[in-house]
N, C-alpha and C positions, 0 to 999 in steps of 0.2 A: 504494500500500500504506500508506504513512504520510502523513497529511495535516496541514495546519496546524491544522485543527479539533481533532484529537486532542491536540495540544500545548496549546492554550488551555484545554481542559477540565481538565487536570491542574494548570495554573497557577491556575485560578480556584477550586479546591477550598479550602474554609475549614479551616485547621488548628485542631484542638481544643486549647485551652489548659489548663494545669494549674489546679486550684482554688487560690484564695487561702487561705493558712493563717494562723490566729490561734492562736498557741501558748498553753499554760497559764499562762505567766508574763506575758502581755500583757493589759493592761486598757485599754479604750477608753471614753471619755466623749464620746459624739457619735454621729451617724447613720452608717450604712454603706450604700452603694449601689453595685451592680455588676450588669451583665447576666449575669455568669458564675457559677461555683460558688464557695462559701465553706465551708471546714471550720473550725469554731469550737471551740476547746478552752479559750479564755480567758474574759474577762469583758467584756460590753458593756452600757453604760448608754445606751441610745438605740435608735432604730428601725433595722431591717435590711430592705433591699429588694434582692433578688437573684434569679437564675434558679434556683439549687439551693442548699439550705442543709443542712449536716450539723452538728448540735450534739452535741458529745462529752459523755461522762459527767461530766466535771469542769467543763463550761462553764456559765456563768450569763448569762442575758439578761434585762435589765429594760427592756422596750420592746416595740413592736409589730413583728411579722415579716410580711413579704409576699414570697412566692416561689412558683414553679411547683411545686417539690417541697421538702418540709421533712421531715427525719428528726431526731427529738429523742431524745437519750439523757440529756441533762442537765436543768438547771432553766431555766424560762421564766416570767417574770411579765409578762403583757401579751397582747394579741390576736394570734392566729396566723391568717393568711389564706393559703391555698395551694390549688393544684389537688389535689395528692396530699400528705397529711399522715400521717406514721407516728410513733406514740409507742412507743418501746422500753420494755422492762420497767423500766429505770432512770429513765425520764422523770418529771419533776415539773412540771406545767403549772398555773399559776393564771391563768386568763383564758379568754376565748371562742375557739373554733376555728371558722373559716369554711373550708369545704372542698368539693371535688368528690368526693373519695374519702378515707376516714379509716380507718386501721388502728391499733388499740390493743392492745398485748401485755398479757398477764396480769402484774400487778404495777405497771403504770404508774399514776401519780397524776394525776388531772385534776379541778380545781375550776373549773367554768365551764360555759358552754353550748356545744353543738355545733350548727352550722347549715350547711346546704348552700348553696353559692354561688348556685345557680339558684333559690332560694326566692323567691316573689313579694315585691316591694317593699312591698306593702300589709300583709304579715304583721307582727305585733307584735314589737318588739325585746325582748330580755330585760329591759331597764330598764322599759319600759312594762308588761310582763307582771307584774313584781314590784309595781309601783305599783298595778296593777289588783287584785291579790290582797290587798294591804293595805287597799284602800278597800272591799272586800267585807265586809258585816257577818257576824259569826260565825254567827248564826242568822237565817234568813229565814222570815217567816210564809208558810204555804202559800197559794197563790193559790186563789181560789174556783173556777177552772176545772179545777183539778187533780183527777184521778181518785182516789177514796178508796182504791182498792186499791194505788196506787203509793206506795211507801215511800221517803221521802227517804234519801239516802246516810248521813246522820248518825243515823239511827234504826234499831233492830233490831226486826223484826216478831216478835210472839208469836202462835203459831198453835195452834188447837185440834187435836184428833185428826183431824178431817175436812180439815185443811189450810187452813181459813179464818183470816184475820188477825182476832184478837180484841182486840189491844192493840199499842201501839208503845212501845218503851222507848228512851231516849237511849243512844247508843253509849258504852260504858265504864261505864254505870250498873249 
């Protein structure tokens, strides 16, 4: 009825530990790394690597974050990388977010780019995209192979009563 195998199963079960707490009056200058959960209500100037991260409303993080699950209610300045990222309505994030799934509540502030973790490596990074946009001339001459009926995005067509384009005007003119 009772065997030794049953007893070893209960002994080998992993006990779940409580999350590490960083209270509002604690300031850390340095990196934080743990495989477990962290509940942050204080201030950290450094990178955080953990399994699960809860950032409270009064918490401030200046550094990169990497975790399986990230719930942000406070302020973060730096890159956030996680499988599941949730920005609450009180969140204020300045930096890029790399995610598998992303939830943003109404009222949350995000200044940065959002990118899926499974995006191809050959895709342009936000820095190279910005550099490409700055290097592009403001007006480009139409190519000789372009169809005359195709109107560039920077111009507004002027049409006659029959619907034919008779002229093109610059946008905003």
